[in-house]
Structures are given as C-alpha cells and as structure tokens.
N, C-alpha and C positions, 0 to 999 in steps of 0.2 A: 478148916484151913486152907488158902491157898498154898500151892507146892512154891515155897520158895519165893514168894510174891514181896519183893520191900513195901514196907509202908509208904504211900505216896507225902512225898514234901511239896508241900503247893510252892514252896521256893525252888525247885528246884523246873517249874517249868516257867518258860519265859516268855511274856507278853509277844505278839504279833501284831506287828503295827497297821492299824485298818481293823482289827477285830474287838469285838464286844462282846460278853457275853452275860446273860444277864438270868436269872433261876427265881423262881417262884411256885406257892403250892396252890395246885389245884384240886387234890383231892379225888384224882381220876377213880384211882382201887382205895389208896386207904387214906382217910381223913388224916389234914396236915401235913402229910408229905409235900417234897418239893420235888415235885414231878413235871414240872412245865421248863423247857429252858429254850431261850430266844439267843439265836447267834446274829447280831447286827454287822453287816459289810459294808467297808468303806466303800465311796462310789469309786468306779472304773475297778472293781474285781472283779476275778473271773473264777470260773467253777467247772468242774467235770465229777463224774461220778460213774460207778458202775454199780449194780442191784443184782438181787437175787433173780436164778431162771426157774423158781418156783412158778408154774403155773396159776397158780392162786395169789398170786403178789399182790401186797395189799394194794388198795386205794390211794396211800399217799406215794408209793414208790411209782406209780403209775403218772401220776403227778409230776413227779419230779422229774420223771423222764421228759415229759411233756415240756415241761419247762426250761428244763435243759436244751432241747431241743429247739425251742421258739427263741431264747437270747441268752448270753453268756455274760451280760450283767446282773449277776443273781445279787439281792443286796441283806438277804436275810435267808435265816433258818429257823424252824418252829419243830420242836420235839416233846411230845410226851410220852411218858410211862404210861404203865396199869391197863392200856388197851392197845391192840393190836391195829385196829380197824382194819382187819384183816378177814374174808368170806362173809363181807359184809354189802355186796351188790352196789347197785346206782345209789342207794340211800348213805353207805360206808363213803363214797365217792363226791357225792355232795356236802357230807358231814368234814370233810378234808378242805374241798375249796373254801368252805365257809371260812375255816381258820385262816387260810391264806389270804383271803380278802379282809379280816379283820385287822390282822398285822398288817398288812399291806397299808390300812389307811390310818391307824396311830403312827407309823412310820414315814405316809406320804411318799410311797413307792406303789408300782406295778403291781398287782396281787402275782403277774410272771415272774415277778422277781422275787417269790417267796417259795422255800424248798418245803415242804411238809414232813415229819419223821414221824412214826409210832412204833409203840414196841410194848409187851403184852398179851393177852389173854385174844385168842384168834377166835371169831364168830361172834361176839358180842359190840354191839352198838358204840361208837364211840361218846362219851358225855361232852360232846363239844363245846358246849356252853359253860361247864365248867373252864375247858380248856381259854376258850375266847376270854371269862372273868378273870383270868390269872394273869394275861398278857399286859397289864399295864402295869403290874407290880411286876414283873420281869423287867419291861423295858426301863423301870425307875429303878431296877438293881442292875442295868448296863456299866460293866468293868471288862477292861483290858486285861484286870488280872484274876480273873473268876473261874480261869480251867480247870482248878482242883473243886471247886464246889460244881461245875458245870459235867465233870466226869461223875459226882457222885450223884446228881440229879437224871440221869440216864441210866441208871442201874435197874434191873430186875432182880433175877435170882443171885444176881452178883455177888459175893460176900466183899469183895475189894473193888473200890475206884481205880480205873484203869488209865493214865497220863504218860505221855513220854517227850522231851523237850531234847532239841538239837541247835547250835550254831556252825553255821560254817563259814568259810569267808569264800565268795564267789566276786570276780573283777575289781578285788579290793575292797569291798563293801560285806559287812557282817550279814549275813541271812538267817534269820530266824525259822525254823519246824516247829509246831507243836501242836500234838495231838491228843483224841481221848477217844475213849471207844467202850464199848458195853457188850457182855456176852460173856455166858458160862454153860448152857444148855443150849439142842438144836442147834448146833453147829457142826456145821459139814459145808462144803462147796457144793454149788456156787450160790451164793456166798457163805461162806465160812458164817437163836434170836440176836444178830448183831450188827451193830449201828456203828462207824467209825470217821470221823471228822478231823482231819488234818489240815491246818492251816499254816501257809508260808506268807514272808513279807517281799519275797522275792517276784522280780516280773519276768514270765515269763509265757509265752507266746501260746494260745489256746491249742492250737494244735498238740504239743507237745508237753501239754496238760494233761492233756486225754490219754496219750499216750503212756504218760508217769502213774496215771491213777490206774490203767489196766496194768500193767507192768508189774508196780509194786505190789498189787492187789493178788498177780497170779505165785509172787514169793511169799506172801504176809497170808493175808486173810483169809485167800485160796488156796490155805494149804497146812489148814487145820480142820483138825475135826476130836468134835466129843463124842457124838453119840450117831452118827450118820442122817441127821435129818437137818435138811435143807429148808431153811425159815423161810417163811412169807414176807419177810419185812428187811432183809439183809439189805445196806446201803454202806457204802464208802465213799464220801466227798473228799475228794481234794480243792483246797481254794487257796488262791494268790491274789493278794493284793497288789502287790508291783510296787508296795511303799519303801523298801532296802534300799533303793537307790542306784542299783547293778543296773547295766544294760541288760537289758531285755534277752534272755536266753532264748533263742529260734533253732539252734544248729543242733539236730543231735549228734553229731560227731564231734561238737565242740568240749574242750576239758572244762570250761564251765559248766555244763548239761552232765556231763560225768560225776563233776564233785557235788553238786546239785542232787542228783539221782540216786547216789550212792548214801550220802546224807538222810533222805527221803527214805529209802528202804531200810536204815536204821532205824526210824522210828516207827515206820508201819510195822517191821517185824516184832517188833517191841511189845506193841500191841496186840498184836496178833497173839505173840506166845504169853502174855499176860491173860489173855481169854482163855487158854490151856492148861494154865497153873491155879486159875480159880474156876476150872469146869465144873459143873455141880458135882459134889462129894469125892473129890479127887483127891491121892495120896502120893500121887506118882507122874512126876512128868517127862514124857518119852518122846526123843527124837528119834525120826527113823530117815539114815538116809539110804539113799538108792543111785548107786554107782552104776557105770557102764553098761548105760543102755545105746539102744539104738537111736531114740530120741525123747525130748524132756516128757511130753506125755506119757510114754509107757511106763518111764521112772515113776511117775505120779500114782500111776494107775496101781502100782504094785504098793506103793507107801501106803495110797488110802486102804488096798486089800487089808493089808498090818493095822493099819489105824483106826479101821472102824469093827474090828473083829472084835463081838461081846465075849470069845471065848480066848482070845488073847490080852484083852482089857481085864477079865476078871481073875486070872492068872498072873497078870503082874501084881494085881492087886492086893493076893493070896502072895505075893515073892515066891509063888513056886513056877519051877525052870521047866514048865510043860511048852518044849520050846519048839515040838514037832508040829505047833498048832501053825509057827509063824510058815514054815514049808506049806504045809495044808492053806493058808492064804495066799503066798504066792503062786503057788498051782492054779487057784481057780480065780486068778487075776486078770484072767481075760486077755493076757497077752502072748498074740501069735507065735507061734515057732518058738516056743523056750525051752531050751535046752537045761533042762534042769544039772546035768553032768557040769555045767560049767560054773554052776554059784558058787556063790561062797557065802553065809548069813554067820556075823558077830555080833558077839551081844557085849555089848562094853569093847576089853580088850579080850575078849575070848572067841576063840574061834569055834562055832557050834556046828557047821555042815559045808559040805565039801564033796566034789564028784559025786550030787547025787545022794547023799546019806550024811549020817553022823559023822564028827570029822574025827580020825582015833586018837587025836590028844586032846578031846574035853571029856571032860568029868562033870557030873553031878554037883559036885562042892563048887566047882568054879564060877557053874551058872546059877546057885544060892548064892553064893556071895556078892554076882552084881544086882542079881533081883532084890535085895533087901537092901538096894542104894532108893533114895526118891527122886534121882535124874538118871534116866536112862537112856543110851544110845543104842540102838538096833543099824546094824550096817549089812545091806544087801547089796553084794558086788555080781551083775546080773551076766557080765563078761562078753557082750553083743555090743559095745561101741565105746562112745566116750563122752556121753550124756549125761547128766545128775540130777537130781530133787531131791529135796528135803520135804517132811511133812511132821508135825508138830501133835500130839495128843497125848492123851491120859488114860488114867485106868478106870474101873467103872468099881463104886465101891457100896457097900450096903446104904449109904445116905444117897447115892442118885436115883433110886426106885423111891425112898422116904420125901426128897424134895418135888419128883414129879407125881408123885400120888396125894400131893397136898399143896400143888400149887395154885388153883383157885380157892382153898380155904382160907 
C-alpha cells in the first residue's frame, strides 16, 4: 500500500473555471476499464509543457511538442492508458495524429489544438480505433468536477489516484490551481512512466507560463526517483484559462507572480511526492536533503546518486542501517573536487558521518531507531557553498520485482 498517502477526497479538489474533464472506457488493455480521458479547455486558454528527454520518446510526446510550438491556444487534451505508443515508429506517429484529428472534429477545433498522451506498455501498436470509439462517451461525460475520476482514469500500476488543489488570492481575486498525476514505476528525471496535468484559472502571460512549468518541474517531478528509469512518455502540462478575473501576471518580479509560483509549487510537489509514496512496492518514503553545494546541480547529482542506489533502497526496506552505502553513493556521484573530509551525513536527527568517516557519537542503535520509521530524512552537508536541493525516493521491496515481472500479464 502507498506510504502515508491519504485517500483522495473528491470534495477537496476545486473545479477550475474553463476546464472540463470526461472519462470513458475504451478497453485499450483491460476490458471495461475507464481508460480514456478528455480534457476540454475554454477558448483563450494557454498551455505550456515539459517532456521526457528519453531519445525513444513516444509518438504523442513528439506531437505535443510540435503542437505547443505551433500555437498557444490549445483547446483539448486526450489521454489513454494501457499502451504507451512508444517504440512504434511512423505507424505510432500516424495513430497518435489520428486521435487528434478525431477529437478535433468532435469538438470543432483544429487538430493542432489537441495534445495527445499515452501511457502503458512500450513497443506495442496503439489500438487507436478503440480510443477514438470512446471519445463521444468521454465528451458526453465532460464535467468541471471530474478531477478525481480523471486521476483514476490515468493510472497504470498506481495503487492510488493522485490529485491536489489549492486556492490563493491574487490581485484581490481568488485563483484556483488543481492538478492530477500518475506514476509509480519507471520514475526518474528527466522527467520523473509519469504524467502530470495542472490547471489554473489565473491570467498569466505565455512566457511566464513556460518559465513556471520548467521551474516547478525542476523542484517537483524532476526531483523524484523510484528506480532510475526515465520513461519514454513523461509529460507535465500547465494550463491557464485566464478566467479568475485577476490582472494578467506578466512580471516575474511582482508579488502576484511570487504568490502564484509558491502555490503552484505546492501543488506540483504534492503530486510528485504522491508518486513516490505510491512507488511500486514502496514501504518507506525517503527525503534526501543535500545542503552546502556550490550550485543546485551538484546537490541534485548527490541526491540522485543516493536516491537511485539499489543497495541503499534495499537496506532501507530491511531497516538495516548499513549506512556506508550512502557514503559510497556520494563518493561516486561525479561531483568534481569533492572534499569528503568536509562532509556531514545525517539520518533523521542522528549524525552518522563527519570528517571523512563514522561520527564518534554514532551508534548502531541510533541508526536502527530511525530506519524503522516509514518516513526517513537523509541530510548531506557538502560544506562547499550555499546551494541546496531535495530529492524524494522510496525503498525497493520484494513487491517491486513482482509488479514489474508480471506487468504485461
């Protein structure tokens, strides 16, 4: 079961003016499963996105990049689970385009105003006719309050749906931010199979929207790792409908921008952490704080080295304070001119290592006490500067192997 992930309460998710969501069953992989999601956006909406850096990126990712570059007035998204449409060549590209044309015709918009997304098994043809066949039912189901059902529809190996919502006052107007995400395995930057959709009714300029989607991704979806595998389909989309009535946010130095950015980051981090809490077979939720770096990148490099290490993750599953594995990971993290004599490593409130070796005050009993907890913080102090970064990860259990061994069954 997910690690301390609260059950999703649909009433906690605020509708976003200008956004409607509809779900239908196509049976892409499992007969009867509600596995197709349509998100319809009001005219005048803006969208920005960041995507996987995997060279084998899926056909929908390539199309999304093109459509976002061609025009900013995106009017609809279509998502299917059960099939990733990745590793499918020209045929996969044509199938993804076919879904865009079909939805565009039903909504009376241009095909380039549709963003397609797929998640599921790689290297298998997308049954696009099943997806298209489900679109009318999804459109009939369009509702502003369908966020919780949408979160369920995009799940693959997820155990629990993931959604978050927040409201903040901007320029005297209440602005809503609501989002959903999916992911449990094949999670690692860039980006951390992960899909994330966040919508707001705030009015915000297109350049700042793109800046925000990149900035928040770096501190949320690109700061998580389950297994070190960067997916072919990772996508994070930020939508702004502009219907809250606030004066358009166009100055990155303004108080309105700062307030909105902080609220958006809270939603994005909640969604990203939920992915880790629901990591395949996870029993521990681990926060890795790296402090005192010369720059943020080297802090994240150290955090990733710890967070993706199978040796560390299996030790944490067993509650075994074999903490020399953390030092090992820091040492191979490819940080230039790292002086290990300046390092401090903490496990929760326990100082484990300093001055290049085991802390004189550390005892095995202290480490064992912390390791038994379901939520554990590792802090690494590099002693090289003032920058910091946080990475979130989970342990590796027997169930991780079982889930992935049986994934196509």
